[in-house]
C-alpha positions, 0 to 999 in steps of 0.5 A: 854710385849704382854699385854702392846702391846695389850692394846696400840692397844686397846687404838688407836682403841678407839681413832679412834672410838671416832673421827669417832663417833664425826665427825658422830654426828657433820654431823647429827647435821648439817643436823638436823639443816639444816632440821630445818632451811628448815622447818622454811623457808617452803623451804624443798621440794620434786620436780618432774623432768620428763624424756621421753626417748626410753628405747628399744634402747641402747641410751635410756638405757644409758640415763636412767641410767645416769639421775638416777645417776644424781638425786641420787647425787643431793639428797645425796648433798641437804638437803633442797630439794629432786628430784623425778624422773619420767620416761615415756618410748616412747617404740620405738615411736617418735613424729609424726608431721609436721611443718605446722599448718594444721598438728599441729591440726591433731597431737593434735587429734592423741595424739602422744606418747611424748605429752601424756607422757609429759602431764601425767608428768606434770598433774599426777606427777607434774614435773617441768621440763623435760629431753627429748630424742627428736630432736629440732623440735619435741620438738618445735612442742610439746610446742604448746600444752598449758599443755607443753608450759611453762614447761622447756624441755632440749633436749638430742636426736640426733644432733639438726637441726634448726627448720623451720622459721614457728616454731621459737625455744620457750624460754622454750627449751634448746638444750644440743645436738650438733648443726648439723651445727657444724658437717656439718662443721667438715665433709666438713673439712674432705671432703676438706682436701682430695679434694673429689668433688662429694659427696652422702648423706645418712640419716635415717628419724627420723620422718616426719618433713621437717627438715630431707629434709634440711640435704643435703642442710646444708652439701652442703652449708658447702662444698661451700668453698671447691668447693665440691657438693652433687651429690646425696642424699638418704633418708631411712624411719625410721627403725621402720616403715619398715616391712622388713628393710633388703629388703628395704635397699638392694633395695636402695643400688642397686640404689645407687651403679650405681649413686654415685661417691664412696664418701658417708656421712651418716649424720643421722642415728640410731644405728639399722639402721647403723647395718643392713646398713653396713652389707648389704653394705659390702655383696654387695661390696659397702664397697670395694676398691675405696669407702669412708665412712664418719660417723657422731657422733650419730653412732660413739659415740656408737661404743664402745657398739656394737658387734665386728661383727658390727665393722668389717662391718664397717671397714675402715670408717671415723667418728667423735665423740664429744670430752670430758675429760676422765681423770677427777676425776668426769668422772672416778667416774661417769664411775665406777658407770655407768658400775656397775649400767648398768650391773646390770640393763641390763645384756644382754648388754656386753659392759657397756661403757657410750657414749656421750648420757649418759654424756649429759643425766647426764648433762641435769639433773644436770642443772635442779637440779641446777636451782631448788636449786636456787628456793625457795618455790613454783617453778615458770616455768619462774623463773626456765627457767631464772635459767637454762639460767644462768647455767655455770658449767663444766659437764661431756660433757663439759662446760654447759652454754646456750645462746638463748637456745643453748650450748654456747661453740662449741664442738670439735670432735675426728676424728677416723678411724675403722681399724677392732676390734679397732679404731684409733684416727687420729686428732682432729677437732674444728670449730675454729682451724680446724684440730690438730694432738696434741692428746696425744699418749697414750694407752687407757686401758680398752677400745677397742681403739688403739690411734696412733697419728704418722699416718697422716690424709692422711694415713688411713685405707679405705674400701678393705684394702687400706692404703692411702685414694683414691683420686678423679678420673681424670676429662675427658676434652674434646678437639675437633679433628675438631678444625680449628684454630690450633693457638687456639686448636691443637690435634696431635697424636704420632704414636710411642708413641700411645698418643695424645698431646694437645696445642694451646692458649685455652689449655695453658690458661687452664693449667695456670688456673689449676696451680693457683687453690688452690686444686689438680685438677687432669684431662686429656685431651680426644680428641673428634671427633664430633662438638663443639655442640656435645661435649657440649651435651657430657658435659651435658650427663656427658660423659665428665666432661668439654670441653676446646676449643675456645668455644663461649658462645651463648644462646642455648648452655646454654641448655647443659652446664655452661660456665666460664668467657670468657678468650677472647672477640669475635664478629661475623665479616664479611670479604670481599674483599678490594677496594681503597677509591677514593671518599675521595681523593677529600676532603682529604686536609679538612678531616685531621682535623675534622670539630670542629677543623676547627671551633674552629680555625677560631673563635679563629683567628677572636677573636685574630685578633679583640683583637690585632686591638682594642688594638692597635687602643685604644693605638692610633696606626696610622696604626690601625686607620680609619672610623668605616666601615674601622676598621671592614674590616681591623680587619677581614682582619688582622685576616686572615693574622694573620694566615700566619704572612702576616700582614702589620701593626706593633704591638707596645703594649705589650699586643698585642704582648702577644696575638700574641706570644701565638697564634703564638705558637698554629699555628705552632703546628697545622701546623706541625700536619696538614702537618704530618697527611695530608702526611700520608693520602696521602701515606698510602693506604685506603682500603674500603670493597667491600660489606658493608651491609649484606642486599646486600648479600641477594639482590644478593643471594650471597654465604657466607663461614664459619667454619662448626664446630661451631655455626656460620652456625646456627647464619647465618640461624636463625639470619642473615636469610641466606638460607641453600644452601647459606652457604659454610662450609669451613673446614680450615682457609687457604682455605678461600683465594682460595674460595675468588679468585675462586668466590665461596664466596662473603663474609666469616663470622668469630668470631673476633679472627679467623678473626685476624688470617686470616687478618694477612697473607692477610692484603692487600686484605681483610678488615672487613666490618662494621657490627659486631655481639656481642657474649658472648666470648671464654669460657670453658664449664662445667656441669650445677651446677658444682663447678668448674665453679666459681673456673675457672671463678675466676682464668680467671679474676685474670689472666686478672688483673695480666697481665698473659693473655696478656703474653700468647696472645703475645706468642701464638697469636703474629699475633694480634699485627702485624695485628691490625694497618693494616687490620682496617680502621683507621681514621687518622684525628686529633680531637679537643681533640688532641689540647685542651691544646694549644687552652684552653691556647690561649683562656685564654691569649686572655680573660685576655688581653680583660678584661684589655682592658675593664678596661682601657677604663672605666678608661679613660672614667671616668677621662674625665668625672671628667674634664668636671664636674670640668670645669662646677663647676667653671663656675657656681661659677663665675656666681653666684659671679657676680650676687651677686656683681650686687645685692650689688651694687644695695643695696648700691648705686654708691658711691662705684661702680658708677652709680647703674642704669648704672652698673646694666643694664650692669650686666643684659646684661652680665648675659643674654649673658652668658645664 
């Protein structure tokens, strides 16, 4: 029994060995067949692929292992072609060049490390394409060399900064690294979410290219939609160029601590620089409570490979890293092989986890390998570039597909928060969808991460152990204690509560604007004891974040601050004592209508009278008959009497009655209007200014009054040329009346809104003189370059358009409505435009009747002409008939007609008589 069992097992084993041998032989046969086909087609080749990386860095080590794995994978799967990998090490050096043509010449003379390595790879190793750990601008400059110009280069360095317009991207360069603008958008979204307003930008210079200097500008542009600004940017030289990086970084941080608002963004940095930087920042207390640090992908992607002490120094930072699929079979297989190979090659590295740099290096090598696989025979550079451009496959880092040398698919980012020895994924961000909280709540085993998606983005662990993100400090808004018009600005102090309260139209408008802003605007009003100009200087010195009051926009104030759109228009006006207008009383009856209206009325009256008279005359009305001079005189007199309906003649024709009826209606309307206006002009008191021109004040050396806290004293001195001793500063608007009554001032200068208030209570004694001087209007002041200026200006315009501004005016400035009709010298006269409708209708009626008259006259004249023509024709026919009879009588004799001689003489006598 046991023997049978043993024999059965041996049979089964032999069966499986047979199957395995058959499969193995079949596989070898296929390979030999394919190899034979390759040899027949002469397509079996070994092609060189180059790589230039910095193997002294963690990133370079990862990239080297990833590229080797990619080449090995391709060689295993491809039978007709093999890749030969050639790696050149930069030994910690990068390209050193500039974006100017002059420096390109110098670069060619210096033979920079990458240029030397690239030429060696192309000339000596015969590589057809290069995977390079360079920035886009470095690679762009290198292609200026003839030996490298047509060789495809895929960049896998740090985030790609668009090259200068002087250096457009060559077609042979492909970016597999993330565009820096996408990372800027992600950082701006985080900043905008927390409503931080002032940001400090920090970056390590990767090289001497001008691209680094554009980093702060790019972030500033990305922050514009969120009304945030970059208030300070700090550039550090490359860590490899510093003799004593610890001392240098510490000195720079001391400078930074006194300038920054506490919101820091590191937009570009090597891992080596970040390690020293955060260590020093923590020791100096900059990583403490109240500060926020945002770190870009180039550091966060490597966070799993650093020591625990380094992570502890970075505790509290908010960062983002490129998102990729870690659950796929291809990634798990790569991760296993990478860790095994990395441990073997670099045993000193404790954490063999692949970062995004390794994944991109693998995908870049695969992109070149796939392009070479499609090329038959000798590889042509242009053909290889076209094949790389047409690649479209799912790599470890995501979809690999190029458009214009850039990745077509925009990456998404994981937002992380470092909480100590672990970090927490708190959100997912993408350029298209923004923030998402849909990340799967699952523990990532085998790593030092802890995913907890139940935390909200607003509750993160920040430096100093704070569990909520620090908000922007309250903005200090200056309000003048010395405001003279309390209807606009009022400040009162509560002795019991020890607090200030603020009110007035200007304050309430600002509060309404803040409520309409699409983001939180923390602020507090601060009483300011100085003048308006001193308050603006405090805004300029950043002692105040803004100034809110009835501040007028004038030219010199732009030296200190920027201004919002004016929330109220204003002018400088001169108020003087009033006197009655006696001169106009003599001609008041004439001034009820403007002169144009009188002329039009006279013209229409004459034309209507003439049309009616002529029409009646043509229709043989005996009351409209007479000689030509009598007709002209009667016509004019009829036009005059027509105004008062005192004409003696009776109108019989219907057309004449139509003209008369329409004109009668117009006269009735205008007579009623004239009576009403004349009554008003004779009963309403007409006040005129006692002083009309500013020049008169200069002639009599008069003293004028004004508010001493505003800009008007300066305006009077510099623009209107008043002497200093002739300007009296009056502290309160209620003191002007007393100054006028005592003769201390001859005139007072106000801005128009303040003048309205003064005249509302003194409307019968003072008036505004004619000269008015334009100024910019009442507005709010902000520091130069402040992002709030545009936001507040927009809301001011919105309130004006939707009527909220007028509502606030009615609530707080009710005197504007009550005084506007009293203190102005209104012109009550009626103008031609007031009666344009009736006058045009009357004119059209008269014109139509005149045309009918002309047609009737022409018709009558044409009928008389026809009658005369007919009569003449009959006479001519009779004459010719007689002539023919005489002729016939002379021809045939007197047998029929009598004696021809006598008859002929009689006929000729008759014809002669008729002629």
